[in-house]
N, C-alpha and C positions, 0 to 999 in steps of 0.2 A: 533316672532323670538328673541332670546336672543343676545344682542350685545356682540361681542367678541373683546377684545383688539387686535390690530394688531400683537404684538409680540407673542401672543398665538394662532393666526390663523394658523400659520404653524404647530405648535404642534398638534392642533386639527385635521387639515387636514391630517397630517401624521398618526395619530392614527386611524382616520376613514379609511384611505386608507389601512393600515395594517389589520384592522378588516375585511374590505371588501374582501381583498385578502385571508385571512385565511378562511372566510366563503365560498368563491368561491372554494378554494381547497377542503374543507370538502364536499361541495355539489358535486363537480366533482368526488371525491373519492367514495362517497356513490352511485352516479348514475352509474359510470363506473366500479365499482368493483375493483378500483385501490388498490394496495398494501398499507399497512400501512407504508411502508418504503419510505423515501424521495428519495432514489436512489437505483439502483439494483447492484451497485458495492460496494466493501468494501475497507477500508484502513487497512493495515496490519502493525503492529509494530514489529520491530526486534531489540533486544538489541544486540550490537556487541562489540567486544573488541577494534576495531579501526574503527571509523566512516569514516575516510578518505579512508582507504583501502577498506572498504565495499562499499562506494559510487563509488569508481573507478571500482570495480568489477561489480556492478549492472548497471552502466551507460555504461562502455566501453565493457564489455564482454557479458552482457545480452541484453542491449539496452534500459534501462530505461532512462528517461530524468530528470535531476535535476530540480526541480521546487521550490526551495527555502528552507527556514528553519525557525524555530521559537524556542524561548527559553521557557522552563518551569521553572519558579522560584521555589525556595525551598518551599515556603509557599504553593503554589498551588499543588506541587508534594505531600506534606504531607497531605493537606486538602482533596485531592481526593483519596489518597491511592496508588498513582503511585509509590512513593518511600518513604523511611523513612526520608524525608526532604532533599534529595539530589537534587540539581538543575541539569538540563541537557538541551541539545540542540537536536532538532529533525530535521533531514534532510528529505525532502520529494522528492521521486523519482516517477515519473509518468510513467505508461505503456500505452502511447498513448498521443495524443494531445487534446483529448476531455476534457472539464472541469470535467466530471464525471469519467474519466479514473481511473482505480485502482491505488492507491497510496501506495507505500511501504515507511513506516516511519522508518528510521534507527536512532538509538540513542546509544550513549556511555555514561554510567553513571560512572563518575570518583569515585574511592574509594568506590565502592558499594560492592566489594567482590563477583562479579558475577562469577558463575561457569559454565564452558561449559557442555553441555549435550552430551550424547553418540549419535553420528550421523552416526555410522557405517551403520545401516539399518534404515528404517522407523519404524521398530518394536523394536528398541533398547531402546527407552524412550517413556514415555507417553507425551501427549500434541500435539500441532500442529506440524506436522512433515515435511511438505514440501510445496513449492509453485509450482503450475502448470502454465506454460506460453505457450500459443498456438502461434506458429509462422507460417508464410506463406511459408517459405523456410528453411528447416532444414539444407540443404547444406550451405547456406549463414551463418546461425547461427553457424554451426560447424567451418567454416572458420574464423569468427570473434573471436570465442573462442580460436582457435589455435593461431591466431595472438597475443592474450593476454596471452598465456601460460596456458590456462585452458583446461584440457583434460576431456572428459566424463569418468564417472566411469567405463562404459563398452561400447562396440560398440553399434551403433543404433539397436533398437529392433523393428521389424516390427509388427504393430498392425493390426489384422484382415486381411481381404482380399483386402483392399484398398491400398492407397499409404501413409499411416500415419506411422510415426516412433516415437519412444520415446528414449530420452537420459536423463541421470541424470548427473548433475554437482554439485559441492559444492562451496559455497562461502568461503571467507577467514576463517570463524569460523566453517566451516564444515556443515553449513545448506544446506539442499538438495533442488535443483531446478530441477523440471521435465520440460523438453522442448519437445513439441509434434508438429509435422508438417510433411508435405510431403517432400520427397527427390526426386531429379531428377536422 
């Protein structure tokens, strides 16, 4: 056995632990047919004209939970291709309490010259066009929206033969949110 100095023992043990963990994950994935993805939910980034207004809409009217924020420095934004060197702050809003719950990342990029897209209909512009949020009680959701001054684009639309309905609402920048759930 090779003697290891005490200050390096922790580093060696941590490295060995990390390697063992990575190997266990790889073995588990190959044995169980697990996905190549670390989790089955995604984070969605939305550039908005007013982050405060957007955060208020998504938390109070839709029901997301504010889960913090982080800064993207100018150098990182430039090095990764996110912006042309403009720093920005990202606010994270979670749709649920689970650690892997879908996260909506909203950001306002000052002096970027961002242009709104045509959100009249989902077919008006190319690109990602809307969010779908499944709710347990569309009546309750409609009441919360009404209390916040948010009206659906059209009355609830009944889906199929069950008790599911669909409504569309728009955030302060006109981005479309599809809400689906049962009505009493």
